[in-house]
PALUM-871115 format. One record per residue: residue number from 1; residue in one letter; x, y, z of N, C-alpha, C in turn. Coordinates in steps of 0.2 Angstrom, whole numbers, plus 5000, padded with zeros to 4 digits. Example, Ala and Ser with C-alpha at 12.3 -4.5 7.8 and 13.67 -1.06 7.14 Angstrom:
REM residues 2
[r 1 A [5066 4972 5039] [5062 4978 5039] [5066 4984 5039]];
[r 2 S [5064 4989 5035] [5068 4995 5036] [5064 5000 5039]];
//
This chain:
REM residues 247
[r 1 X [5543 5542 5502] [5536 5537 5498] [5530 5537 5505]];
[r 2 X [5526 5539 5504] [5519 5538 5509] [5520 5531 5511]];
[r 3 X [5517 5529 5516] [5516 5522 5520] [5508 5520 5519]];
[r 4 X [5507 5518 5514] [5501 5515 5512] [5498 5508 5516]];
[r 5 X [5491 5508 5518] [5488 5504 5521] [5482 5501 5518]];
[r 6 X [5482 5495 5514] [5477 5491 5509] [5472 5486 5512]];
[r 7 X [5465 5486 5511] [5462 5481 5512] [5461 5477 5505]];
[r 8 X [5461 5471 5507] [5460 5465 5501] [5452 5462 5503]];
[r 9 X [5448 5462 5499] [5442 5458 5500] [5440 5454 5495]];
[r 10 X [5439 5447 5496] [5436 5442 5490] [5437 5435 5494]];
[r 11 X [5432 5430 5492] [5430 5424 5495] [5436 5419 5494]];
[r 12 X [5441 5420 5489] [5446 5416 5487] [5451 5418 5489]];
[r 13 X [5454 5412 5494] [5460 5412 5498] [5466 5414 5495]];
[r 14 X [5467 5411 5488] [5471 5411 5483] [5474 5418 5481]];
[r 15 X [5467 5422 5483] [5470 5430 5479] [5474 5434 5486]];
[r 16 X [5473 5433 5491] [5477 5434 5496] [5485 5433 5494]];
[r 17 X [5487 5426 5492] [5493 5425 5492] [5496 5427 5485]];
[r 18 X [5493 5429 5480] [5493 5432 5474] [5494 5440 5476]];
[r 19 X [5490 5442 5479] [5491 5450 5480] [5497 5451 5485]];
[r 20 X [5499 5447 5490] [5505 5448 5494] [5511 5447 5492]];
[r 21 X [5511 5442 5486] [5518 5443 5482] [5517 5450 5479]];
[r 22 X [5512 5453 5476] [5512 5459 5473] [5513 5466 5476]];
[r 23 X [5514 5466 5484] [5513 5472 5487] [5522 5473 5489]];
[r 24 X [5524 5471 5484] [5534 5474 5484] [5533 5481 5481]];
[r 25 X [5527 5483 5479] [5526 5489 5475] [5529 5495 5480]];
[r 26 X [5532 5500 5480] [5535 5504 5483] [5530 5508 5486]];
[r 27 X [5530 5509 5495] [5524 5514 5496] [5518 5511 5499]];
[r 28 X [5518 5504 5497] [5512 5498 5501] [5516 5496 5509]];
[r 29 X [5513 5499 5514] [5516 5498 5521] [5512 5491 5523]];
[r 30 X [5506 5489 5522] [5504 5484 5523] [5495 5482 5521]];
[r 31 X [5492 5476 5522] [5487 5475 5519] [5483 5470 5523]];
[r 32 X [5476 5472 5524] [5473 5469 5528] [5468 5465 5525]];
[r 33 X [5466 5459 5528] [5460 5454 5523] [5454 5452 5526]];
[r 34 X [5450 5452 5522] [5442 5451 5524] [5439 5446 5517]];
[r 35 X [5435 5442 5521] [5433 5435 5515] [5425 5436 5515]];
[r 36 X [5421 5439 5519] [5413 5440 5518] [5412 5447 5519]];
[r 37 X [5407 5451 5516] [5403 5455 5516] [5405 5459 5523]];
[r 38 X [5401 5455 5527] [5399 5459 5533] [5406 5459 5536]];
[r 39 X [5411 5455 5536] [5418 5458 5539] [5422 5463 5536]];
[r 40 X [5421 5463 5530] [5423 5469 5526] [5421 5475 5528]];
[r 41 X [5414 5475 5528] [5410 5481 5530] [5409 5484 5536]];
[r 42 X [5412 5478 5541] [5414 5481 5548] [5419 5484 5548]];
[r 43 X [5425 5482 5545] [5432 5484 5546] [5430 5491 5543]];
[r 44 X [5429 5492 5536] [5428 5499 5533] [5424 5502 5538]];
[r 45 X [5419 5502 5542] [5416 5506 5545] [5423 5508 5552]];
[r 46 X [5427 5503 5554] [5431 5507 5558] [5437 5510 5558]];
[r 47 X [5440 5509 5550] [5445 5513 5550] [5446 5514 5542]];
[r 48 X [5451 5518 5540] [5451 5520 5535] [5457 5517 5531]];
[r 49 X [5458 5516 5524] [5463 5514 5521] [5463 5517 5514]];
[r 50 X [5470 5516 5512] [5472 5521 5506] [5471 5519 5501]];
[r 51 X [5468 5513 5500] [5467 5509 5493] [5464 5503 5496]];
[r 52 X [5459 5500 5491] [5455 5494 5491] [5454 5490 5487]];
[r 53 X [5457 5484 5486] [5458 5477 5482] [5450 5474 5483]];
[r 54 X [5448 5473 5478] [5440 5470 5479] [5439 5464 5472]];
[r 55 X [5439 5458 5476] [5437 5451 5472] [5430 5454 5470]];
[r 56 X [5428 5454 5462] [5420 5454 5462] [5420 5448 5459]];
[r 57 X [5420 5443 5461] [5418 5436 5459] [5409 5433 5459]];
[r 58 X [5408 5438 5466] [5402 5438 5467] [5400 5444 5467]];
[r 59 X [5396 5446 5461] [5396 5454 5458] [5389 5457 5465]];
[r 60 X [5385 5453 5469] [5381 5455 5473] [5384 5457 5479]];
[r 61 X [5388 5453 5480] [5393 5454 5487] [5398 5460 5484]];
[r 62 X [5401 5461 5478] [5405 5467 5478] [5400 5474 5477]];
[r 63 X [5396 5473 5476] [5391 5479 5475] [5389 5482 5481]];
[r 64 X [5388 5476 5486] [5386 5478 5495] [5392 5480 5496]];
[r 65 X [5397 5479 5496] [5403 5482 5500] [5405 5487 5496]];
[r 66 X [5405 5488 5489] [5406 5496 5485] [5402 5501 5488]];
[r 67 X [5396 5499 5490] [5389 5505 5491] [5391 5506 5497]];
[r 68 X [5393 5503 5504] [5396 5505 5510] [5402 5509 5508]];
[r 69 X [5406 5507 5504] [5412 5509 5504] [5411 5517 5503]];
[r 70 X [5407 5519 5497] [5405 5526 5495] [5400 5530 5499]];
[r 71 X [5397 5527 5503] [5392 5530 5507] [5395 5530 5516]];
[r 72 X [5400 5528 5516] [5404 5528 5523] [5408 5534 5524]];
[r 73 X [5407 5536 5530] [5412 5541 5532] [5421 5540 5530]];
[r 74 X [5423 5535 5531] [5429 5533 5530] [5433 5532 5525]];
[r 75 X [5430 5529 5520] [5433 5526 5513] [5430 5530 5507]];
[r 76 X [5424 5535 5507] [5422 5537 5501] [5426 5539 5495]];
[r 77 X [5431 5539 5497] [5437 5542 5492] [5442 5538 5491]];
[r 78 X [5442 5532 5494] [5448 5529 5493] [5447 5525 5486]];
[r 79 X [5452 5524 5483] [5454 5521 5476] [5454 5514 5477]];
[r 80 X [5450 5511 5472] [5448 5503 5473] [5450 5500 5466]];
[r 81 X [5453 5495 5467] [5456 5490 5461] [5451 5486 5462]];
[r 82 X [5448 5483 5456] [5441 5479 5455] [5443 5474 5450]];
[r 83 X [5444 5467 5453] [5445 5462 5450] [5438 5457 5447]];
[r 84 X [5438 5457 5441] [5431 5454 5438] [5433 5449 5434]];
[r 85 X [5427 5445 5435] [5428 5439 5431] [5428 5439 5422]];
[r 86 X [5422 5443 5420] [5422 5446 5414] [5420 5454 5414]];
[r 87 X [5421 5457 5407] [5420 5462 5405] [5411 5464 5406]];
[r 88 X [5408 5460 5406] [5400 5462 5408] [5400 5464 5415]];
[r 89 X [5403 5464 5419] [5403 5465 5426] [5405 5472 5428]];
[r 90 X [5409 5474 5421] [5412 5482 5423] [5408 5487 5424]];
[r 91 X [5402 5487 5420] [5397 5493 5422] [5393 5493 5428]];
[r 92 X [5393 5486 5431] [5390 5487 5438] [5393 5490 5442]];
[r 93 X [5401 5488 5443] [5407 5490 5447] [5408 5497 5446]];
[r 94 X [5408 5498 5440] [5412 5505 5439] [5406 5512 5440]];
[r 95 X [5400 5510 5441] [5396 5516 5444] [5399 5517 5451]];
[r 96 X [5402 5513 5454] [5403 5516 5461] [5410 5519 5462]];
[r 97 X [5412 5520 5455] [5420 5523 5454] [5425 5519 5458]];
[r 98 X [5424 5512 5454] [5430 5508 5454] [5433 5508 5450]];
[r 99 X [5439 5513 5448] [5441 5515 5442] [5447 5510 5440]];
[r 100 X [5451 5507 5444] [5455 5503 5441] [5454 5496 5442]];
[r 101 X [5453 5492 5436] [5450 5485 5435] [5455 5480 5433]];
[r 102 X [5455 5475 5436] [5459 5469 5431] [5454 5464 5432]];
[r 103 X [5456 5459 5425] [5452 5455 5422] [5454 5449 5425]];
[r 104 X [5450 5443 5428] [5455 5437 5428] [5455 5433 5423]];
[r 105 X [5461 5427 5421] [5464 5426 5428] [5471 5432 5429]];
[r 106 X [5472 5431 5437] [5475 5437 5439] [5482 5433 5441]];
[r 107 X [5487 5438 5440] [5494 5435 5442] [5496 5440 5447]];
[r 108 X [5503 5441 5450] [5506 5446 5454] [5507 5451 5448]];
[r 109 X [5509 5450 5445] [5512 5454 5439] [5507 5458 5438]];
[r 110 X [5500 5456 5436] [5496 5462 5435] [5492 5465 5439]];
[r 111 X [5492 5462 5445] [5491 5465 5451] [5494 5471 5451]];
[r 112 X [5502 5470 5452] [5507 5476 5453] [5506 5481 5448]];
[r 113 X [5506 5478 5442] [5502 5484 5436] [5498 5488 5438]];
[r 114 X [5492 5485 5441] [5486 5490 5443] [5487 5494 5448]];
[r 115 X [5492 5493 5454] [5495 5495 5459] [5500 5500 5458]];
[r 116 X [5503 5500 5452] [5507 5505 5451] [5502 5511 5448]];
[r 117 X [5497 5509 5444] [5494 5514 5441] [5490 5517 5447]];
[r 118 X [5487 5514 5451] [5483 5516 5456] [5487 5521 5462]];
[r 119 X [5493 5519 5461] [5497 5523 5467] [5497 5529 5469]];
[r 120 X [5497 5533 5464] [5496 5542 5464] [5489 5543 5468]];
[r 121 X [5483 5539 5466] [5477 5542 5468] [5478 5538 5475]];
[r 122 X [5481 5533 5478] [5481 5531 5484] [5485 5536 5489]];
[r 123 X [5490 5539 5486] [5496 5541 5490] [5491 5549 5491]];
[r 124 X [5488 5552 5485] [5482 5557 5487] [5477 5556 5492]];
[r 125 X [5476 5550 5493] [5470 5549 5496] [5474 5548 5504]];
[r 126 X [5480 5547 5505] [5485 5546 5511] [5485 5552 5514]];
[r 127 X [5487 5558 5508] [5489 5564 5509] [5481 5569 5514]];
[r 128 X [5477 5565 5509] [5471 5569 5511] [5467 5567 5518]];
[r 129 X [5469 5562 5520] [5466 5559 5527] [5471 5558 5532]];
[r 130 X [5478 5558 5531] [5483 5558 5536] [5482 5563 5540]];
[r 131 X [5483 5563 5548] [5482 5568 5552] [5489 5567 5555]];
[r 132 X [5490 5575 5555] [5497 5577 5557] [5498 5580 5565]];
[r 133 X [5502 5577 5569] [5501 5581 5576] [5503 5588 5576]];
[r 134 X [5500 5593 5580] [5501 5599 5581] [5498 5600 5587]];
[r 135 X [5500 5605 5591] [5499 5609 5597] [5498 5617 5596]];
[r 136 X [5491 5618 5595] [5490 5627 5593] [5483 5627 5597]];
[r 137 X [5480 5634 5599] [5477 5635 5602] [5471 5637 5597]];
[r 138 X [5465 5634 5598] [5460 5635 5594] [5454 5639 5597]];
[r 139 X [5451 5644 5595] [5446 5647 5597] [5439 5645 5594]];
[r 140 X [5433 5642 5597] [5428 5638 5595] [5423 5643 5596]];
[r 141 X [5418 5644 5592] [5413 5648 5594] [5408 5645 5592]];
[r 142 X [5402 5645 5597] [5397 5641 5596] [5390 5647 5599]];
[r 143 X [5387 5648 5595] [5383 5655 5596] [5386 5661 5599]];
[r 144 X [5383 5661 5604] [5387 5669 5607] [5392 5668 5612]];
[r 145 X [5393 5660 5613] [5400 5659 5617] [5408 5657 5613]];
[r 146 X [5412 5659 5616] [5418 5656 5612] [5423 5652 5618]];
[r 147 X [5423 5646 5615] [5429 5641 5621] [5434 5641 5618]];
[r 148 X [5439 5640 5622] [5446 5640 5620] [5449 5632 5620]];
[r 149 X [5450 5629 5615] [5452 5623 5615] [5461 5621 5612]];
[r 150 X [5463 5616 5612] [5468 5612 5611] [5468 5611 5604]];
[r 151 X [5471 5612 5598] [5470 5608 5592] [5477 5603 5592]];
[r 152 X [5476 5597 5591] [5480 5591 5594] [5483 5587 5586]];
[r 153 X [5477 5588 5582] [5479 5586 5575] [5477 5588 5569]];
[r 154 X [5479 5590 5563] [5475 5590 5557] [5477 5587 5551]];
[r 155 X [5470 5586 5548] [5472 5583 5540] [5469 5590 5536]];
[r 156 X [5469 5587 5529] [5465 5592 5524] [5458 5591 5525]];
[r 157 X [5454 5587 5529] [5448 5587 5529] [5445 5588 5535]];
[r 158 X [5449 5588 5540] [5447 5590 5548] [5451 5590 5552]];
[r 159 X [5451 5590 5560] [5454 5591 5565] [5452 5588 5570]];
[r 160 X [5455 5587 5575] [5454 5584 5583] [5458 5588 5587]];
[r 161 X [5452 5591 5591] [5454 5596 5598] [5453 5592 5605]];
[r 162 X [5455 5595 5609] [5455 5593 5614] [5452 5601 5619]];
[r 163 X [5446 5599 5621] [5443 5606 5626] [5446 5606 5634]];
[r 164 X [5446 5614 5634] [5450 5615 5642] [5443 5615 5647]];
[r 165 X [5437 5614 5644] [5431 5614 5649] [5426 5609 5648]];
[r 166 X [5422 5606 5651] [5419 5599 5652] [5413 5601 5646]];
[r 167 X [5411 5608 5645] [5405 5608 5639] [5407 5607 5633]];
[r 168 X [5403 5601 5629] [5405 5600 5622] [5398 5602 5618]];
[r 169 X [5402 5606 5614] [5398 5610 5609] [5395 5605 5602]];
[r 170 X [5390 5606 5599] [5389 5602 5594] [5387 5604 5588]];
[r 171 X [5386 5603 5583] [5384 5604 5577] [5390 5610 5574]];
[r 172 X [5386 5615 5569] [5391 5619 5565] [5395 5623 5571]];
[r 173 X [5402 5624 5569] [5406 5630 5574] [5410 5635 5570]];
[r 174 X [5412 5640 5574] [5415 5644 5569] [5422 5643 5573]];
[r 175 X [5428 5642 5569] [5434 5639 5571] [5438 5645 5570]];
[r 176 X [5444 5647 5575] [5449 5653 5572] [5454 5651 5576]];
[r 177 X [5460 5651 5573] [5468 5649 5574] [5473 5651 5570]];
[r 178 X [5478 5651 5573] [5485 5656 5569] [5489 5650 5566]];
[r 179 X [5491 5650 5560] [5496 5646 5557] [5503 5649 5561]];
[r 180 X [5506 5644 5562] [5512 5645 5564] [5518 5647 5558]];
[r 181 X [5519 5654 5556] [5524 5656 5554] [5527 5663 5553]];
[r 182 X [5533 5664 5550] [5535 5671 5552] [5532 5676 5549]];
[r 183 X [5527 5674 5543] [5521 5679 5540] [5515 5675 5544]];
[r 184 X [5512 5677 5550] [5507 5674 5552] [5501 5675 5549]];
[r 185 X [5497 5670 5549] [5490 5672 5546] [5485 5668 5551]];
[r 186 X [5480 5672 5551] [5473 5668 5554] [5468 5665 5550]];
[r 187 X [5468 5659 5551] [5462 5654 5548] [5455 5655 5552]];
[r 188 X [5451 5657 5548] [5443 5657 5550] [5440 5652 5545]];
[r 189 X [5437 5647 5550] [5433 5642 5546] [5427 5641 5548]];
[r 190 X [5423 5635 5547] [5418 5633 5549] [5417 5626 5549]];
[r 191 X [5417 5622 5554] [5418 5614 5554] [5411 5611 5558]];
[r 192 X [5409 5605 5557] [5405 5601 5560] [5408 5597 5565]];
[r 193 X [5405 5596 5570] [5408 5591 5575] [5404 5584 5574]];
[r 194 X [5409 5579 5572] [5408 5571 5569] [5408 5567 5574]];
[r 195 X [5413 5569 5581] [5413 5564 5586] [5417 5567 5592]];
[r 196 X [5415 5563 5597] [5417 5566 5604] [5419 5560 5608]];
[r 197 X [5424 5562 5613] [5425 5556 5616] [5426 5557 5624]];
[r 198 X [5426 5553 5629] [5427 5553 5636] [5433 5558 5638]];
[r 199 X [5438 5559 5634] [5443 5561 5636] [5445 5569 5635]];
[r 200 X [5438 5571 5632] [5438 5578 5631] [5438 5580 5625]];
[r 201 X [5441 5575 5620] [5442 5576 5614] [5438 5576 5608]];
[r 202 X [5438 5580 5603] [5433 5581 5598] [5434 5580 5592]];
[r 203 X [5432 5577 5587] [5433 5579 5580] [5429 5582 5576]];
[r 204 X [5433 5588 5572] [5427 5592 5568] [5430 5592 5560]];
[r 205 X [5424 5590 5557] [5426 5590 5549] [5425 5597 5547]];
[r 206 X [5430 5599 5543] [5430 5606 5539] [5425 5606 5535]];
[r 207 X [5421 5610 5535] [5415 5612 5531] [5416 5618 5527]];
[r 208 X [5420 5623 5528] [5419 5628 5525] [5426 5632 5525]];
[r 209 X [5430 5633 5520] [5437 5637 5522] [5437 5644 5515]];
[r 210 X [5437 5649 5517] [5438 5653 5512] [5444 5651 5508]];
[r 211 X [5444 5653 5502] [5451 5652 5497] [5457 5652 5499]];
[r 212 X [5457 5659 5502] [5466 5659 5503] [5468 5655 5509]];
[r 213 X [5461 5656 5514] [5463 5653 5519] [5466 5645 5518]];
[r 214 X [5462 5643 5514] [5463 5634 5511] [5470 5634 5508]];
[r 215 X [5471 5640 5503] [5476 5639 5501] [5483 5640 5505]];
[r 216 X [5483 5644 5511] [5486 5645 5516] [5487 5638 5521]];
[r 217 X [5480 5635 5521] [5481 5631 5527] [5484 5624 5523]];
[r 218 X [5485 5622 5516] [5486 5616 5511] [5494 5617 5512]];
[r 219 X [5496 5624 5509] [5503 5627 5511] [5507 5624 5519]];
[r 220 X [5505 5624 5524] [5505 5623 5529] [5506 5614 5530]];
[r 221 X [5499 5611 5526] [5499 5605 5528] [5505 5603 5524]];
[r 222 X [5507 5604 5518] [5513 5602 5513] [5520 5602 5518]];
[r 223 X [5518 5607 5523] [5526 5609 5527] [5526 5603 5532]];
[r 224 X [5520 5602 5535] [5519 5596 5539] [5522 5589 5539]];
[r 225 X [5519 5588 5529] [5520 5581 5528] [5527 5580 5527]];
[r 226 X [5531 5587 5525] [5538 5587 5523] [5540 5585 5530]];
[r 227 X [5541 5586 5535] [5542 5586 5540] [5540 5579 5545]];
[r 228 X [5536 5576 5543] [5534 5569 5544] [5538 5564 5541]];
[r 229 X [5539 5565 5535] [5542 5561 5529] [5551 5561 5532]];
[r 230 X [5553 5567 5534] [5560 5568 5536] [5560 5564 5542]];
[r 231 X [5558 5564 5547] [5559 5561 5552] [5556 5555 5552]];
[r 232 X [5552 5552 5548] [5552 5545 5546] [5558 5542 5544]];
[r 233 X [5561 5545 5539] [5567 5543 5534] [5573 5542 5539]];
[r 234 X [5572 5548 5543] [5579 5546 5549] [5578 5541 5553]];
[r 235 X [5572 5540 5556] [5570 5535 5561] [5572 5529 5556]];
[r 236 X [5571 5526 5550] [5571 5520 5547] [5580 5520 5545]];
[r 237 X [5583 5526 5544] [5590 5525 5544] [5594 5524 5552]];
[r 238 X [5591 5527 5556] [5594 5525 5563] [5592 5517 5565]];
[r 239 X [5586 5515 5564] [5585 5508 5563] [5591 5503 5560]];
[r 240 X [5592 5504 5555] [5596 5502 5549] [5603 5501 5553]];
[r 241 X [5606 5508 5554] [5612 5507 5558] [5614 5503 5563]];
[r 242 X [5607 5504 5568] [5607 5500 5573] [5608 5492 5572]];
[r 243 X [5604 5492 5567] [5603 5482 5564] [5611 5482 5562]];
[r 244 X [5615 5485 5558] [5620 5484 5555] [5626 5483 5560]];
[r 245 X [5625 5486 5566] [5629 5486 5573] [5629 5481 5577]];
[r 246 X [5622 5478 5577] [5621 5473 5580] [5625 5465 5581]];
[r 247 X [5627 5463 5584] [5631 5456 5586] [5627 5450 5582]];
//
């Protein structure tokens, strides 16, 4: 089971207590709280969440947060569980694709029921966004020049690379790398630079990949995911064994 991260937004501190008691749903790793729209928007701008629980007591505030979620770079596809005061608020909220709704009064049981319904969507979001660490050579074509870079992590949507030269290309780039496999396959794609940092790393969003290449790339990500989950389960088992033998 993937380890999901959830953001909870709402003006009522009691909601946090109720949701916390409901987060025994398998797969929920942790939750983060925000009590006002500015705080929620600031957190959503900084990091990605696999799911969002939104108290829509103040519909205008909820719409403000939802608008930022759906327009932002990190959480535009994250599933939202919207908690509504009445059915009349549903149309205003669902236009932002908050497809999982709960009517007040809420309880741990009703929240848990909705989280179970939304869990598949949250896991899909986790798989779409999660970055797997790799070490591969990447060729970056920018105009007439080709640069050699190190591919350091990958996801369904993009990748991070480290350049071996001081030059930092911008905009749209041609990308070429070989999938590690007994049956080698060369991926050729187009990506867009979305961030750079002082350590020479660069984030690239995948903009286009031919169908066969996308299928091969997705199959490779599935292998990486299985390897990641196996390592995590082994680490948890080792931690449990150590706890059992501790005095």
